[in-house]
C-alpha positions in Angstrom: 56.3 135.9 181.7 55.9 136.1 185.4 52.6 136.8 187.1 51.9 139.9 189.1 52.1 138.0 192.4 55.4 136.5 191.4 56.6 140.0 190.4 55.8 141.4 193.8 57.7 138.6 195.5 60.7 138.9 193.2 63.0 141.5 192.0 61.2 144.8 191.2 63.6 145.7 188.4 62.7 142.4 186.6 59.0 143.1 186.9 59.5 146.5 185.5 61.4 145.0 182.6 58.7 142.6 181.9 56.2 145.4 182.1 58.1 147.1 179.3 58.0 143.9 177.3 54.3 143.4 177.7 53.5 147.0 176.8 55.6 146.8 173.7 58.9 148.8 173.4 58.8 150.1 169.9 62.1 151.8 170.3 63.9 148.5 170.6 62.8 147.7 167.0 65.3 150.2 165.9 68.3 148.2 167.1 69.8 146.1 164.3 72.9 144.0 164.3 74.6 141.7 161.8 75.7 139.5 164.7 73.9 138.7 168.0 75.1 139.1 171.6 73.5 137.8 174.7 74.0 138.6 178.5 72.4 137.7 181.8 70.4 140.6 183.0 69.2 139.3 186.4 68.6 136.0 188.2 66.4 134.6 191.0 66.5 131.2 192.7 64.5 129.6 189.9 64.7 132.0 186.9 67.2 133.9 184.8 66.4 137.0 182.7 68.5 137.2 179.5 69.1 140.2 177.3 70.2 140.0 173.7 70.7 142.1 170.6 68.2 142.1 167.9 69.2 140.2 164.8 68.0 141.4 161.4 65.7 139.0 159.6 64.8 137.1 162.7 61.1 136.5 163.1 61.4 134.9 166.6 63.9 133.9 169.3 64.2 130.7 171.2 66.0 130.5 174.5 67.2 127.3 176.0 69.0 126.4 179.3 71.2 123.4 179.8 73.4 122.4 182.7 76.9 123.6 182.5 79.0 121.3 180.3 75.8 119.6 179.0 74.3 120.0 175.6 70.9 118.8 176.6 68.4 121.7 177.2 66.4 121.4 180.4 64.1 124.3 179.7 63.3 126.6 176.8 61.2 129.6 176.0 60.2 131.3 172.7 59.8 135.1 172.1 58.6 137.2 169.2 60.7 139.1 166.8 60.4 142.4 168.7 61.6 141.0 172.0 65.2 141.4 173.2 64.8 140.3 176.8 63.2 137.2 178.2 63.0 135.0 181.3 63.8 131.4 181.6 62.0 129.8 184.6 61.8 126.4 186.3 65.5 126.4 187.0 67.1 125.0 190.1 68.5 127.3 192.8 72.2 127.8 193.0 72.9 125.9 189.7 75.3 126.8 186.9 73.6 126.9 183.4 74.6 127.6 179.8 72.0 129.8 178.1 71.6 129.8 174.3 69.5 132.3 172.3 68.7 131.4 168.7 67.4 133.8 166.0 64.8 131.9 163.9 63.6 132.7 160.4 60.3 132.2 158.8 60.6 128.4 158.7 61.8 128.3 162.2 65.3 127.8 160.8 68.1 129.2 163.0 69.7 132.2 161.5 72.3 132.6 164.2 72.8 132.0 167.9 74.7 133.2 170.9 75.4 131.6 174.4 76.2 132.8 177.8 77.0 131.0 181.1 75.0 131.9 184.2 74.3 130.9 187.8 70.9 131.0 189.6 70.5 132.6 193.0 70.4 130.5 196.1 67.1 129.0 197.4 64.6 131.2 199.3 65.3 131.2 203.1 62.7 130.4 205.7 62.4 132.6 208.8 62.4 130.5 211.9 61.9 133.3 214.5 61.9 137.1 214.7 62.1 138.7 218.2 63.1 142.0 219.8 65.4 142.2 222.8 66.0 146.0 222.4 63.7 148.8 221.6 65.6 149.8 218.4 66.3 146.3 216.9 64.7 143.0 215.9 66.7 139.8 215.5 65.8 137.3 212.8 66.8 133.6 212.9 66.7 131.4 209.7 68.5 128.3 208.5 71.4 128.7 206.1 70.8 128.2 202.4 73.2 126.2 200.2 75.3 128.4 198.0 74.4 131.6 199.8 77.3 133.9 200.6 75.2 136.4 202.5 71.6 137.4 203.2 69.5 140.5 203.0 67.0 141.3 205.7 64.0 143.4 204.5 62.1 145.3 207.1 58.9 147.4 206.5 55.8 148.7 208.1 52.2 148.1 207.0 51.7 151.7 206.1 54.9 151.9 204.1 56.3 154.6 206.4 59.5 152.5 206.9 61.4 150.3 204.5 65.0 149.0 204.7 67.2 146.3 203.4 70.4 145.4 205.2 73.0 142.7 204.3 73.9 140.2 207.0 76.5 137.4 206.8 74.3 134.8 208.2 71.8 133.9 210.9 70.8 135.4 213.2 70.6 138.8 211.6 69.6 142.0 213.4 67.8 145.0 212.0 68.7 148.3 213.9 67.5 151.9 214.0 63.9 150.9 214.6 61.3 152.6 216.7 60.4 151.3 220.2 57.3 149.3 220.7 56.4 149.3 216.9 55.1 146.4 214.6 57.4 145.5 211.6 57.1 143.0 208.7 60.4 141.1 208.0 61.6 138.8 205.2 65.0 137.3 204.2 66.7 136.9 200.8 69.8 134.8 200.2 72.6 136.1 198.1 75.4 134.6 195.9 77.6 136.0 193.2 74.8 135.8 190.6 72.2 137.7 192.6 69.6 137.3 195.3 66.7 135.0 195.8 63.0 136.0 196.2 62.0 137.2 199.7 61.0 134.6 202.2 57.5 134.5 203.5 57.1 137.5 205.8 56.8 137.4 209.5 55.7 140.1 212.0 57.5 141.2 215.1 57.2 144.2 217.6 60.1 146.0 219.2 60.2 146.2 223.0 59.8 149.4 225.1 62.7 151.8 225.3 64.6 152.0 228.6 63.8 154.7 231.1 66.6 157.3 231.1 67.6 157.6 234.7 68.8 161.0 236.0 70.5 160.5 239.4 71.7 162.8 242.1 72.9 162.6 245.7 71.0 165.1 247.8 73.1 164.1 250.8 76.0 161.8 251.7 73.5 159.0 252.6 70.9 159.1 249.8 70.4 159.0 246.0 67.5 160.4 244.1 66.6 158.7 240.8 64.3 160.4 238.3 63.2 159.7 234.7 60.8 160.7 232.1 57.8 158.5 231.5 58.2 155.7 228.9 55.3 155.5 226.4 53.1 152.4 226.9 55.0 151.4 230.1 52.8 150.0 232.9 55.6 149.2 235.4 59.3 150.0 236.1 61.8 147.7 237.7 65.0 148.9 239.4 67.9 147.0 240.9 70.5 148.7 243.2 74.0 147.3 243.5 76.6 148.7 245.8 80.2 148.8 244.4 82.1 145.8 245.6 79.0 143.9 246.6 77.2 141.2 244.7 73.8 141.6 246.4 71.0 143.4 244.5 68.1 145.3 246.0 65.1 145.0 243.6 62.4 147.6 243.4 59.2 148.0 241.3 57.3 151.2 240.9 54.8 152.9 238.8 56.2 156.3 239.6 58.9 158.2 237.7 61.2 158.8 240.6 62.7 156.9 243.5 64.5 158.1 246.7 67.1 155.7 248.0 68.0 156.4 251.6 70.4 155.0 254.2 73.3 154.7 251.9 77.0 154.8 252.7 78.7 158.2 252.2 81.2 158.4 249.4 80.2 155.1 247.9 79.3 154.3 244.3 76.0 152.6 243.6 74.8 151.3 240.2 71.0 151.4 239.4 69.7 149.2 236.6 66.1 149.4 235.4 63.7 148.8 232.6 60.0 149.4 231.7 57.3 146.7 231.2 54.8 146.8 228.4 51.1 145.9 228.7 52.1 142.5 227.2 54.2 142.0 230.3 57.4 142.1 228.2 60.4 143.9 229.7 61.9 146.7 227.6 65.4 147.9 227.3 67.4 148.1 230.5 69.4 151.2 231.4 72.2 151.3 234.0 73.5 154.4 235.7 76.1 154.6 238.5 75.9 157.3 241.1 78.3 158.0 244.0 77.0 159.5 247.2 78.4 162.7 248.5 81.6 162.3 250.6 81.5 162.6 254.4 82.5 165.9 256.0 86.3 166.3 256.3 87.6 166.0 259.8 90.8 166.9 261.7 91.2 170.4 260.2 94.5 172.2 261.0 95.6 175.7 260.1 99.1 177.1 259.9 100.2 180.6 258.7 103.0 180.6 256.1 104.9 183.4 254.4 106.6 181.5 251.6 106.3 181.9 248.7 103.3 184.1 249.5 101.6 184.9 252.7 98.8 182.4 253.2 97.1 179.8 255.5 98.2 176.1 255.1 95.0 174.1 255.6 95.2 170.3 256.1 92.6 167.7 256.9 91.9 164.0 257.1 90.8 162.1 254.0 87.1 161.7 253.2 85.8 158.5 251.4 84.9 159.0 247.8 86.3 162.5 247.6 87.9 163.6 244.4 88.6 167.1 245.4 88.7 169.3 248.5 88.0 173.0 248.8 89.0 175.1 251.8 87.2 178.4 252.2 87.8 181.3 254.4 85.3 183.7 255.9 87.0 186.6 254.0 86.3 184.9 250.6 89.6 183.1 249.8 89.5 179.5 248.7 91.9 176.8 247.6 91.4 173.3 246.2 93.4 170.1 246.2 93.0 166.5 245.5 95.3 165.7 248.4 94.8 166.5 252.0 96.2 170.1 252.1 96.1 173.4 250.3 97.2 177.0 250.8 94.7 179.9 251.1 96.2 183.0 249.5 96.4 185.9 249.8 96.4 186.2 253.5 95.9 189.7 254.7 97.7 191.0 257.8 95.8 191.6 261.0 93.0 189.1 260.1 91.0 187.0 262.4 89.7 184.4 260.0 87.7 181.1 260.0 88.2 178.3 257.6 85.9 175.4 256.6 86.7 172.5 254.3 84.3 170.6 252.0 84.9 167.3 250.1 83.7 167.2 246.4 83.0 164.3 244.2 80.7 163.7 241.2 77.7 163.8 243.5 78.5 167.3 244.7 79.8 168.9 247.9 79.9 167.4 251.3 78.6 169.3 254.3 81.2 171.9 255.4 83.5 171.1 258.3 83.2 172.8 261.6 84.8 176.3 261.3 88.4 176.6 262.6 89.6 180.1 263.6 93.1 181.5 263.0 94.8 184.9 263.7 97.2 186.1 261.0 100.4 188.0 261.4 99.9 191.7 262.3 99.9 194.5 259.7 102.9 196.8 259.5 102.6 199.9 261.5 101.5 202.8 259.4 101.8 205.6 259.2 105.2 206.0 260.8 106.7 209.4 261.4 109.7 211.1 263.0 109.7 213.7 265.7 112.7 215.8 266.6 111.7 217.8 269.7 115.4 218.5 270.5 117.9 218.9 267.8 119.9 215.7 267.5 117.4 213.5 269.4 114.9 211.9 267.0 112.0 209.5 267.7 110.4 207.1 265.3 106.7 206.8 266.2 103.7 204.8 265.0 100.2 203.9 265.8 99.2 200.7 267.7 98.6 197.7 265.5 96.0 195.1 266.4 97.3 191.6 267.4 100.9 193.0 267.6 103.0 191.9 270.6 106.1 193.9 270.0 107.8 196.0 267.3 111.2 196.1 265.6 112.6 199.3 264.1 115.4 199.4 261.5 117.3 202.6 260.9 120.0 203.3 258.3 121.7 206.7 257.6 123.0 207.9 254.3 126.6 207.3 255.5 125.9 203.5 255.7 125.5 203.2 259.5 122.6 200.9 260.5 120.7 200.5 263.7 117.9 198.5 265.2 115.7 198.6 268.3 112.9 196.3 269.7 110.2 197.9 271.7 106.8 197.1 273.1 106.0 200.8 273.1 104.9 202.9 270.1 108.2 204.7 269.5 112.0 204.2 269.2 114.6 206.9 269.9 117.8 207.4 268.1 120.5 210.1 267.7 120.1 212.1 264.5 122.5 214.7 263.2 121.6 217.8 261.1 122.0 217.4 257.3 121.6 213.6 257.3 119.1 211.3 255.6 117.7 208.2 257.4 115.7 205.3 256.0 113.4 203.7 258.6 111.0 200.8 258.6 109.0 199.2 261.5 107.8 195.6 261.8 105.1 194.3 264.1 105.3 190.8 265.6 103.0 188.2 267.1 102.9 184.4 267.4 102.1 184.1 263.7 105.3 185.9 262.7 106.4 189.3 261.7 104.3 191.7 259.7 105.0 192.3 256.0 107.4 195.1 255.2 105.7 198.4 255.8 106.3 201.7 254.1 109.9 203.0 254.2 110.1 206.3 255.8 112.8 208.5 254.4 113.5 211.2 256.9 116.0 213.9 256.2 117.0 216.1 259.2 117.1 219.8 258.9 120.2 221.2 257.2 122.9 222.6 259.5 123.0 226.3 260.1 125.9 228.2 258.5 128.7 228.8 261.0 130.1 232.0 259.6 128.1 234.6 257.8 129.5 237.9 256.6 127.2 240.8 255.8 128.4 243.8 253.8 126.7 246.7 252.1 126.9 246.3 248.3 124.9 249.5 247.6 122.6 251.9 249.4 119.7 249.3 249.2 121.6 246.0 248.9 123.3 243.8 251.5 125.7 241.2 250.3 125.8 238.0 252.4 128.3 235.2 252.2 128.7 232.0 254.2 130.2 228.5 254.1 128.2 225.7 252.5 126.5 223.3 255.0 125.6 219.6 254.9 122.1 218.8 253.7 121.3 222.1 252.2 119.9 222.2 248.7 118.8 225.8 248.9 119.5 228.8 251.1 116.8 231.3 252.0 118.2 234.6 253.1 115.7 236.6 255.0 115.9 240.3 256.0 113.1 241.5 258.3 112.5 245.0 259.6 109.4 246.5 261.1 107.5 246.8 257.9 108.6 244.1 255.4 110.3 240.8 254.8 112.8 240.6 252.0 113.7 237.1 250.7 116.5 235.8 248.6 116.6 232.1 247.5 119.7 230.7 245.9 121.6 227.5 245.8 124.9 229.3 246.1 126.4 230.2 249.5 126.0 233.9 248.8 123.1 236.2 248.3 122.4 239.9 247.6 119.4 241.3 249.5 118.1 244.1 247.3 115.4 246.7 247.6 115.9 247.1 251.3 114.4 250.0 253.1 116.9 252.7 253.9 117.6 253.9 257.4 116.2 250.6 258.7 117.5 248.0 261.2 117.2 244.5 259.7 117.3 241.2 261.3 119.2 239.1 258.7 119.4 235.3 258.8 120.5 232.5 256.4 118.0 229.6 256.5 119.3 226.4 254.9 116.6 224.3 253.2 116.2 221.0 251.3 113.3 219.5 249.4 112.6 216.8 251.9 112.7 218.2 255.4 112.2 221.8 254.6 114.0 224.7 256.2 116.0 225.0 259.4 114.3 227.9 261.2 116.5 227.7 264.3 119.5 229.5 262.8 120.5 232.7 264.7 119.9 236.0 263.0 122.3 239.0 262.7 121.3 242.6 263.0 122.4 245.1 260.3 121.5 248.7 259.7 121.1 250.0 256.2 122.4 253.3 254.9 120.4 256.5 255.7 117.5 257.4 253.5 118.1 260.0 250.8 117.6 263.5 252.1 115.0 265.6 250.4 116.0 269.2 249.9 113.1 271.4 250.9 114.7 274.7 250.2 117.7 276.6 248.8 117.6 280.3 249.5 120.1 283.1 249.1 120.0 285.0 252.3 122.8 287.6 251.7 123.2 288.9 248.2 126.3 290.9 249.2 128.2 287.8 250.4 126.2 285.3 248.3 125.4 283.0 251.2 122.9 280.2 250.5 120.9 278.3 253.2 120.1 274.7 252.2 117.3 272.9 254.1 116.2 269.3 253.9 114.1 266.6 255.6 115.4 263.3 256.9 114.2 260.5 259.2 117.6 259.8 260.6 118.5 262.3 263.4 121.8 260.7 264.1 123.1 261.1 260.6 125.7 263.6 259.5 124.9 265.5 256.3 127.2 267.0 253.7 125.9 269.6 251.3 127.7 270.0 248.0 127.3 273.1 245.8 128.9 272.3 242.5 129.5 274.8 239.8 131.9 274.9 236.9 135.0 272.8 237.0 136.8 273.3 240.2 134.1 275.5 241.7 132.9 273.3 244.6 131.5 274.5 247.9 130.6 272.2 250.8 129.2 272.5 254.2 128.5 269.9 257.0 125.7 269.6 259.5 124.1 267.1 261.8 120.8 269.0 261.6 118.4 269.7 258.7 120.0 272.8 257.3 123.4 274.2 256.3 124.7 277.6 255.2 127.0 277.8 252.3 128.9 281.1 252.1 131.1 283.1 249.7 129.4 282.0 246.5 130.3 284.3 243.7 127.5 286.4 242.1 126.1 285.5 238.8 127.0 281.8 239.0 125.0 278.5 238.4 125.3 275.6 240.8 123.8 272.2 241.5 123.0 271.5 245.1 122.7 268.0 246.6 122.9 266.5 250.1 124.2 263.1 251.4 123.5 261.6 254.7 126.1 259.3 256.3 126.1 257.0 259.3 128.2 254.1 260.4 126.1 251.9 258.0 127.3 254.0 255.0 126.2 256.9 252.9 122.8 257.5 251.6 121.9 258.0 248.0 122.6 261.7 247.1 119.5 263.8 247.2 117.9 264.9 244.1 119.9 267.8 242.7 118.4 271.3 243.1 119.6 273.9 240.6 121.0 277.1 242.3 121.6 280.4 240.6 123.2 283.2 242.7 122.1 286.8 242.3 123.6 288.6 239.3 126.6 290.9 239.9 126.0 294.6 240.1 127.4 296.7 237.2 130.8 298.1 238.0 130.0 301.6 236.5 126.8 303.6 236.2 126.4 307.1 234.7 123.4 309.4 234.8 123.3 312.3 232.3 120.6 314.8 231.3 119.2 314.5 227.9 116.6 317.2 228.3 115.5 319.3 231.3 113.0 316.5 232.2 114.8 313.5 230.7 118.0 311.7 231.7 120.1 308.9 230.1 121.3 306.2 232.5 124.2 303.9 231.3 126.0 301.1 233.1 128.5 298.4 232.4 127.3 294.8 231.8 126.7 292.7 234.9 127.6 288.9 235.2 124.5 286.8 235.4 122.1 289.6 234.6 119.6 289.3 231.8 117.4 292.4 232.5 117.8 295.6 234.5 115.6 298.0 236.3 117.0 301.5 236.8 115.4 303.8 239.3 115.7 307.6 240.1 113.9 308.4 243.3 113.4 311.7 245.2 110.7 313.0 247.4 109.4 315.0 244.5 109.1 312.1 242.1 110.2 308.8 240.9 111.4 307.5 237.5 112.1 303.9 236.4 112.9 301.9 233.4 113.1 298.1 232.7 115.4 297.0 229.9 117.7 294.2 228.7 120.2 296.7 227.5 122.9 298.5 229.4 121.3 301.9 229.1 118.0 303.5 229.8 116.3 306.9 229.1 114.0 308.1 231.8 111.7 311.2 231.6 109.7 313.1 234.2 112.8 314.4 235.9 112.3 317.5 238.0 115.1 319.9 237.4 117.0 321.2 240.3 116.1 318.2 242.4 118.4 315.5 244.0 117.7 311.8 243.1 118.8 308.5 244.6 120.1 306.2 241.8 119.5 302.4 242.1 119.7 299.4 239.8 118.3 295.9 240.0 120.2 293.3 238.0 117.9 290.3 237.3 119.0 286.8 236.1 117.1 284.7 233.6 115.5 282.8 236.5 114.4 285.9 238.3 117.2 286.2 240.8 117.8 289.9 241.6 120.8 292.0 242.8 119.9 295.3 244.2 122.6 297.8 243.3 122.8 301.3 244.9 124.9 304.1 243.4 125.8 307.7 244.4 123.1 310.3 244.3 122.2 312.3 241.2 121.4 316.0 241.3 119.3 317.2 238.5 120.5 320.5 236.9 118.7 323.7 237.7 115.8 324.4 235.7 116.1 326.3 232.5 114.9 329.9 233.0 111.7 331.1 231.5 110.5 334.5 230.2 113.7 335.0 228.2 113.7 338.3 226.4 116.4 340.1 224.3 116.4 343.9 224.3 118.5 346.5 222.4 121.0 348.4 224.5 123.2 351.3 223.8 126.4 351.2 222.0 125.7 348.1 220.1 124.8 346.0 223.1 122.0 343.6 223.7 120.4 343.1 227.1 119.2 339.5 228.0 116.6 339.0 230.7 114.9 335.9 232.2 113.0 334.6 235.1 114.2 331.9 237.5 112.5 329.8 240.2 115.6 329.6 242.2 117.3 332.6 243.7 120.5 330.6 244.2 121.0 329.5 240.6 123.6 331.1 238.5 123.0 331.3 234.8 125.0 332.0 231.7 123.6 333.7 228.6 125.1 333.1 225.2 124.3 335.2 222.2 125.7 333.6 219.1 125.8 335.4 215.8 127.2 334.3 212.5 130.8 334.8 213.5 131.0 335.1 217.2 129.4 334.0 220.4 128.9 336.7 223.1 128.4 335.3 226.7 127.7 336.8 230.1 127.3 335.2 233.5 125.7 337.4 236.2 126.0 336.6 239.9 123.5 334.2 241.5 120.2 335.9 242.0 120.7 338.3 239.1 118.6 337.5 236.1 119.9 339.9 233.4 123.1 340.4 231.6 124.4 342.6 228.8 126.5 341.5 225.8 128.4 344.0 223.7 129.9 344.2 220.2 126.8 343.2 218.6 126.7 343.5 214.9 123.4 344.6 213.5 121.8 343.0 210.6 122.4 339.4 211.8 120.3 336.6 213.3 121.3 335.6 216.8 120.8 332.5 218.8 120.2 333.2 222.5 120.6 330.4 225.1 120.2 331.1 228.8 121.1 328.0 230.9 122.0 327.4 234.5 125.5 326.5 235.4 126.5 323.2 237.0 128.5 323.2 240.2 131.6 322.5 238.1 130.8 325.6 236.1 129.8 323.9 232.9 126.6 324.9 231.2 123.5 322.7 231.1 123.1 321.6 227.6 119.4 320.9 227.4 118.0 324.5 227.5 116.3 325.6 224.4 117.7 328.4 222.2 115.7 331.2 220.7 116.3 333.1 217.4 116.3 336.8 217.2 117.1 339.0 214.2 118.8 342.4 214.9 118.1 345.1 212.4 120.4 348.1 211.8 119.6 351.7 212.1 122.4 353.1 210.3 125.4 351.3 211.7 123.8 350.8 215.1 121.6 348.2 216.4 118.1 348.7 215.5 115.0 346.6 216.3 115.4 343.2 217.9 112.8 340.8 216.4 112.0 337.3 217.9 111.8 334.5 215.3 111.1 331.5 217.5 112.8 328.6 219.3 115.2 326.1 217.9 
């Protein structure tokens, strides 16, 4: 068994195993075997721990060690029956042994045994020196140990916050990943194929200070600024400055944390090496940083304008020491960079006055900019450009002045392929231009830097040519048809008709146009204006004057002025006093009557009565005929009846009859005399009128009236009314079978006839005018007689309308007796 101190100095696993043995491992008692095996568990330089299987019946175990190939034990050890692991001590380092474990019975007799070969670890090394050259490592030096194939360096701190074991092939060995300026305890163990030795006696060592981490910059092309963070426990800093290509060093000590190094060479690399010193006056890690100073300002700046492949400024310069890159910058914000001695600033705008500076760049930063160099770029293209054609066929391309331009070049190409060019120091260029052609123009400005970029192309199309021949004809009363030959350059034709009141337009792509809805009786200025979409319309074409047909006359009156001859006066209104007018009166087929006039009325004669016509008027001038006026219906007065008869119906009533009249619908018949008037209105061809005065002369007239109210006044021969029927008629008995008839009359000139009519015979008598009595004979008594006394007409006939009276004649014997009145019939 090893002691606690030895356990701490040896393998921890072995100590733990022994601790288990000392405490008693009851569970191992459960392992039984009919045979026994043995193996090497671990070794040290002077001991070997063996492990065997428990053998049944064994009361103890004896372990012996003998040199390899020797049967003589050199050491032994005994263990109880419950032990299956034990250590053999006092062995020699790096020595080959044969280990034998014997299971012993109660009489210490060997029940069985087992052997195993083993090798002890090399001898324990001795540390000669432990030192720190770097803040994160300590180097340990020790002599080599016979039989050792490698070594293990153990490093730990007093407080146990750090522990490490690292293998090393030999001396010296270095422990890394340590903390700066920290105390460590170090020991070494030798290793062979069997295991490792116990640790050597420990030694203490402290790591050095860490290096200051320099941060360098070059504020100018002649200085370097070195800065660093403070190093813990440092009391001093040492720096050495070495110029590239030089072997001389410039030392510098300081307690500050920054150093400014002036008076250095521009564009030159300097290396700065430094370290911190501890309070023990031990230098710490060193740190080296190289810093180049800024390059000197570029010199010999030259500027040239270029246009290929793109417009720009070619900037060139002389080389600057230490420069890795150059940047050229313009005042307008462009820049370019290059590692050589030239670059191109793009884009370059026209018309610029620019300044350019160049800086050299290296790892330290930018140099001071060079002195600005000025350059004037090529001029901008003139714009806008425009064309003026003050005189047809003579065009001028014009433009505004361009800054920095010395002269201008104009290129002109027409659509028939002809090209032209002109150079000018003025702001225009003249060229011949024809109507209906398109021209493409561009203008370039020039100066010493070259021509301007291409400016805008101006596409100018001249006005279309005017049509040479234009024919105008009247298509209708209000429409003019115009036709012309197509002209070059015209996409559209605008036909315009202008009079005093309005403008009529007609737009068409065809070389013909109908101007409709024109004012009648107007003088129009008519012109064909060719147009295209680009240049517009040619307003210089000559117009033609054309008069439209007269306006439609308006009939103001149609009146029949002579019913006997059926003459009609037609009147109208019109604005054209120079027009001739034709009046047409159209009736049934073939019944046409016309009259002509240059005024505002016309008389149409010999129209038949009772006819219906349509009347219209047309005005005509050299420009054509007007629209016919609106038709006015005309109805001539009805015809008078050919025959009219007046007859008495009674003494005071007549019957008027007539033949039908053409065109008449109603009639008014009139009987007029100074002593009275009678009239009737009828649609028939007869009329009965009363209130006629007997014995009076009447004028007979008739009005034939059409359905529209036209009248024909017809006058016929006079009518004489018959004499009046007598009054006071009396019948008396005469002698010799006679009867005496008496009456009274208002007219002494009237002649009357008396008729006495019996049952078989009529007895009549007619006295001379002025005599109012007469006697009839051969009267037969006993009969009833009808007595009528009536005036005679001039032709001797009797008036038929006088009333008759009834008388009865009695007999006295065979003679006439009493005459008795019985009344009127």
